C-alpha positions as CSV (number, residue, x, y, z in Angstrom):
1,M,-0.1,0.0,-0.1
2,N,1.6,3.2,-1.2
3,T,2.0,6.2,1.4
4,S,-1.2,8.1,-0.2
5,A,-3.5,5.2,0.2
6,R,-2.4,4.3,3.6
7,M,-2.9,7.9,4.7
8,L,-6.6,7.7,3.7
9,R,-7.1,4.0,5.2
10,L,-5.6,5.8,8.6
11,L,-8.0,8.7,8.2
12,S,-11.0,6.5,7.5
13,L,-10.2,4.3,10.6
14,L,-9.9,7.2,13.0
15,Q,-13.3,8.6,11.7
16,T,-15.0,5.4,12.6
17,H,-13.9,4.6,16.2
18,R,-13.5,7.0,19.1
19,Y,-10.3,5.5,20.1
20,W,-7.9,3.1,18.7
21,P,-5.0,1.4,20.3
22,G,-1.7,1.9,18.6
23,G,-0.9,-2.0,17.9
24,E,-4.4,-2.3,16.7
25,L,-3.9,0.5,14.1
26,S,-0.6,-0.9,13.1
27,E,-1.7,-4.3,12.6
28,R,-4.7,-3.0,10.2
29,L,-2.5,-0.8,8.2
30,D,0.6,-3.5,8.2
31,V,3.0,-0.7,9.3
32,S,5.6,-0.7,12.1
33,P,4.7,1.7,15.2
34,R,7.2,3.9,14.0
35,T,5.6,4.4,10.4
36,L,2.3,4.6,12.2
37,R,3.5,7.8,14.3
38,R,5.2,9.3,11.2
39,D,1.8,9.2,9.6
40,I,-0.1,10.6,12.4
41,D,2.3,13.5,12.4
42,R,1.4,14.0,8.5
43,L,-2.3,14.1,9.4
44,R,-1.6,16.7,12.2
45,E,0.1,18.8,9.6
46,L,-2.9,18.7,7.5
47,G,-4.9,20.0,10.3
48,Y,-6.5,16.8,11.8
49,A,-6.6,17.0,15.8
50,V,-5.3,13.5,16.5
51,D,-4.6,13.1,20.5
52,A,-2.0,10.3,21.3
53,V,-1.9,8.3,24.5
54,R,1.6,7.3,25.3
55,G,2.6,3.7,26.9
56,V,2.3,0.0,25.9
57,S,-1.6,0.5,26.1
58,G,-1.5,3.5,24.2
59,G,-3.5,4.7,21.2
60,Y,-4.7,7.7,19.1
61,Q,-7.9,9.3,18.7
62,L,-9.4,12.0,16.4
63,R,-10.9,14.7,18.0
64,A,-13.0,17.6,16.8
65,G,-10.9,20.6,16.0
66,A,-11.3,24.4,15.2
67,A,-12.1,24.0,11.7
68,L,-13.0,21.0,9.1
69,P,-9.9,19.8,7.7
70,P,-9.0,19.4,5.0
71,L,-12.1,21.3,3.2
72,L,-11.5,24.2,5.9
73,L,-15.2,25.2,5.5
74,E,-16.6,28.5,7.0
75,D,-18.8,28.3,9.9
76,E,-21.8,29.0,8.0
77,E,-21.0,26.5,5.3
78,A,-20.5,23.5,7.6
79,V,-23.7,24.3,9.2
80,A,-25.6,24.6,5.9
81,I,-24.4,21.3,4.8
82,A,-25.3,19.5,8.2
83,T,-28.6,21.1,8.1
84,A,-29.2,19.8,4.7
85,L,-27.9,16.2,5.5
86,R,-30.1,16.2,8.6
87,A,-33.4,16.9,6.5
88,S,-32.3,14.1,4.0
89,A,-31.4,11.6,6.9
90,S,-35.0,12.5,8.1
91,G,-36.2,11.3,5.1
92,G,-34.8,8.1,5.3
93,E,-31.5,8.7,3.3
94,D,-28.8,6.0,4.5
95,T,-25.9,7.7,2.9
96,S,-26.9,11.2,4.2
97,L,-27.1,9.8,7.8
98,Q,-23.7,8.4,7.4
99,A,-22.3,11.7,6.1
100,L,-24.4,13.7,9.0
101,T,-22.6,11.5,11.5
102,K,-19.3,12.3,10.2
103,V,-19.6,15.9,9.8
104,I,-21.4,16.5,13.4
105,A,-18.5,14.5,15.1
106,L,-15.8,16.8,13.8
107,M,-17.7,19.9,14.2
108,P,-16.3,22.3,17.0
109,P,-18.5,22.8,20.0
110,R,-19.6,26.3,18.9
111,L,-20.9,24.8,15.6
112,R,-22.9,21.8,17.3
113,R,-24.4,24.5,19.4
114,Q,-25.8,26.2,16.2
115,M,-27.1,22.9,15.0
116,D,-28.9,22.2,18.4
117,A,-30.4,25.8,18.2
118,L,-31.5,25.4,14.7
119,R,-32.9,21.8,15.5
120,S,-34.8,23.0,18.6
121,Q,-36.2,26.1,16.9
122,T,-37.6,24.4,13.6
123,E,-40.9,22.5,13.1
124,S,-41.5,20.1,10.0
125,L,-44.5,18.9,8.5
126,P,-44.7,15.1,8.5
127,W,-44.5,13.2,5.5
128,S,-47.4,11.1,5.0
129,G,-45.5,8.1,3.3
130,G,-44.2,6.6,6.9
131,P,-43.4,7.5,10.3
132,T,-41.5,10.8,11.4
133,I,-37.8,10.0,12.0
134,D,-36.0,12.4,14.4
135,A,-32.4,13.0,12.6
136,G,-31.1,13.8,15.9
137,T,-32.0,10.4,17.4
138,L,-30.7,8.8,14.2
139,T,-27.2,10.6,14.7
140,M,-26.8,10.0,18.3
141,L,-27.8,6.2,17.8
142,A,-25.3,6.0,14.6
143,Q,-22.6,7.4,16.6
144,A,-23.2,5.1,19.7
145,C,-23.1,2.0,17.0
146,R,-19.9,3.3,15.6
147,D,-18.2,4.1,19.2
148,D,-19.6,0.6,20.6
149,E,-20.9,2.9,23.2
150,P,-24.0,1.6,25.3
151,V,-27.1,4.2,25.3
152,T,-30.3,4.3,27.4
153,F,-33.8,5.3,25.9
154,D,-37.4,5.3,26.3
155,Y,-39.2,3.0,24.1
156,T,-42.9,2.7,23.0
157,A,-43.5,-0.9,21.9
158,R,-46.0,-1.8,19.1
159,D,-48.6,-2.4,22.1
160,A,-48.1,0.9,23.2
161,T,-46.1,-0.2,26.3
162,A,-43.5,2.4,27.3
163,S,-40.4,1.1,28.9
164,S,-36.8,2.4,29.6
165,R,-34.2,0.4,27.7
166,R,-30.3,0.0,28.4
167,V,-28.8,-1.2,24.8
168,E,-25.5,-1.9,23.4
169,P,-26.0,-0.7,19.8
170,H,-24.9,-2.8,16.9
171,R,-26.1,-1.4,13.5
172,L,-28.8,0.7,12.1
173,V,-31.1,-1.0,9.2
174,S,-33.4,1.1,7.1
175,A,-36.4,-0.4,5.3
176,G,-38.1,2.4,3.0
177,R,-38.9,5.0,5.6
178,R,-38.7,3.0,8.7
179,W,-35.4,2.8,10.5
180,Y,-34.4,-0.1,13.2
181,L,-31.7,-0.2,15.6
182,V,-30.3,-3.6,16.3
183,G,-28.7,-4.1,19.7
184,Y,-28.2,-6.3,22.8
185,D,-30.7,-5.5,25.5
186,R,-28.5,-5.5,28.7
187,D,-31.7,-6.2,30.9
188,R,-33.4,-8.8,28.8
189,Q,-29.9,-10.2,28.1
190,D,-30.8,-11.0,24.5
191,W,-30.5,-9.3,21.0
192,R,-33.6,-6.9,19.9
193,S,-34.3,-4.6,17.1
194,F,-36.1,-1.3,17.9
195,R,-38.2,0.7,15.5
196,V,-36.4,4.2,15.7
197,D,-39.5,6.3,15.5
198,R,-40.5,4.8,18.7
199,V,-37.4,5.8,20.6
200,T,-37.2,8.9,22.4
201,D,-34.8,10.7,25.0
202,V,-31.5,8.8,23.9
203,R,-28.8,9.3,26.5
204,T,-25.2,8.1,25.8
205,T,-23.1,6.8,28.7
206,G,-19.6,7.8,27.9
207,Q,-18.4,4.2,28.2
208,R,-17.0,1.8,25.4
209,V,-17.6,-2.0,25.5
210,R,-16.2,-4.8,23.3
211,P,-18.6,-5.6,20.6
212,R,-20.7,-8.5,20.9
213,D,-21.3,-10.9,18.0
214,L,-24.8,-10.7,16.3
215,P,-26.3,-14.1,15.9
216,G,-26.2,-14.8,11.9
217,G,-23.8,-11.8,11.5
218,D,-26.5,-10.0,9.3
219,A,-28.3,-7.0,11.2
220,A,-30.7,-6.7,8.0
221,A,-31.6,-10.4,8.0
222,F,-32.1,-10.3,11.8
223,V,-34.5,-7.5,11.5
224,A,-36.3,-9.0,8.6
225,A,-36.6,-12.2,10.7
226,G,-38.3,-10.5,13.6
227,I,-40.6,-8.5,11.3
228,R,-41.6,-12.1,9.6
229,S,-42.0,-13.6,13.0
230,M,-44.6,-11.0,14.1
231,A,-48.4,-11.1,13.3
232,Q,-49.0,-8.6,10.8
233,R,-52.2,-6.8,9.8
234,Y,-52.0,-7.6,6.3
235,D,-51.0,-10.8,4.2
236,V,-49.9,-9.4,1.0
237,R,-49.8,-12.1,-2.1
238,L,-48.9,-10.8,-5.4
239,R,-47.7,-12.1,-8.9
240,I,-45.2,-10.0,-10.5
241,A,-44.2,-10.3,-14.3
242,L,-40.3,-10.2,-13.6
243,P,-37.9,-13.0,-13.0
244,A,-37.7,-14.3,-9.2
245,D,-33.8,-13.4,-8.9
246,V,-34.8,-9.8,-10.1
247,V,-37.4,-9.3,-7.4
248,E,-35.4,-11.1,-4.7
249,A,-32.6,-9.0,-5.2
250,D,-34.6,-6.1,-4.2
251,I,-36.9,-7.1,-1.8
252,G,-35.9,-10.6,-0.9
253,R,-35.0,-9.6,2.9
254,W,-38.5,-8.5,3.5
255,A,-40.6,-10.9,1.6
256,T,-40.8,-14.6,0.2
257,V,-40.1,-14.6,-3.3
258,T,-40.8,-18.0,-5.6
259,A,-40.5,-18.3,-9.3
260,D,-43.6,-18.9,-11.3
261,G,-43.1,-19.4,-15.0
262,D,-41.4,-16.3,-16.6
263,G,-42.5,-14.5,-13.5
264,C,-42.6,-15.0,-9.7
265,R,-45.1,-15.0,-6.6
266,V,-44.2,-12.6,-3.6
267,H,-45.7,-13.3,-0.2
268,M,-45.1,-10.2,2.0
269,P,-46.8,-10.1,5.6
270,T,-46.9,-6.4,6.7
271,D,-48.4,-4.2,9.1
272,S,-48.9,-1.3,6.6
273,L,-49.8,-1.0,3.0
274,D,-47.4,1.7,2.2
275,W,-44.4,-0.5,1.8
276,P,-45.9,-3.0,-0.7
277,V,-47.2,0.0,-2.8
278,M,-43.6,1.4,-3.1
279,V,-42.4,-1.6,-4.2
280,L,-44.7,-2.3,-7.1
281,A,-44.1,1.5,-8.2
282,R,-40.3,0.8,-7.9
283,L,-40.4,-2.4,-9.9
284,D,-41.9,-1.2,-12.8
285,A,-43.7,-4.3,-13.9
286,D,-47.2,-5.8,-14.6
287,F,-48.5,-7.4,-11.4
288,T,-51.7,-9.0,-10.1
289,V,-52.8,-8.7,-6.5
290,E,-54.1,-12.0,-5.2
291,G,-54.7,-10.3,-1.7
292,P,-55.8,-8.8,0.6
293,P,-58.6,-6.8,-1.1
294,E,-57.4,-3.7,0.9
295,L,-54.3,-3.5,-1.2
296,R,-56.3,-3.4,-4.3
297,D,-58.5,-0.6,-2.8
298,V,-55.4,1.5,-2.1
299,L,-53.7,0.9,-5.4
300,A,-57.0,1.8,-7.1
301,A,-57.3,5.0,-5.2
302,A,-53.8,5.8,-6.1
303,A,-54.5,4.9,-10.0
304,E,-57.6,7.5,-9.4
305,R,-55.5,10.2,-8.0
306,F,-52.6,10.0,-10.5
307,S,-55.0,9.8,-13.6
308,R,-56.8,13.3,-12.4
309,S,-53.5,14.6,-12.1
């Protein structure tokens, strides 16, 4: 690995963890501790504030600085970017959430205060296509997943039961406009998935724990299995005029897809008809609704609205 590529890799690692032991960084980059120290010095020369802890168990930590290197954005530009990313993340954009997490992590305190003021003094109209997601909650949970930092939060379950949870966050999973947090519930001593729109009052602990291994290793599959195991309000059954592998690649995590001649059949238990409607619109193929009747009614109403326009 050449020096430039190694520097980018080092910066990427520093931006994804709150603290990295020196030995682990050296091993990841396949360099000696001396070379690692030189690379750290080069990052500092570029304007990155990298703290070092000396000693046998020492390591490195990238902290917020006075500017946003290497872009060196003006304060107003940095706040504008973060504001746009926050709005996009609230709309369910996964990439926007990742970018927002990185931008806010590097913001100096004065800019974070500006963002907090903007958020607290702004109201938004909810989008009718799904639950309203608070981007601040998403950002805090994403940072906790990244930093292996336990959190506590209040949670309202599907049956409206309220509880306080202590969770070791593992990963965020997006499904359309719904977001799920996969984490280890300390009180229940088991893995759980939580709908983020039902999460409130997230508090970080300032601790860091050793990551646990998620059973199966796939957070999206874990969420999908949990959704399928729940009793759903609607049992959606479709025949779609597309090859099964095409549909499987698109929605296979959230539905059962089986080949049927030159098309396929889809079984999709769901609590809301918004999701199958969006799926059918995105696939852009002929289809037949085999059930339930409510889905036919929703599609007919949507077709009438579109025809009128």
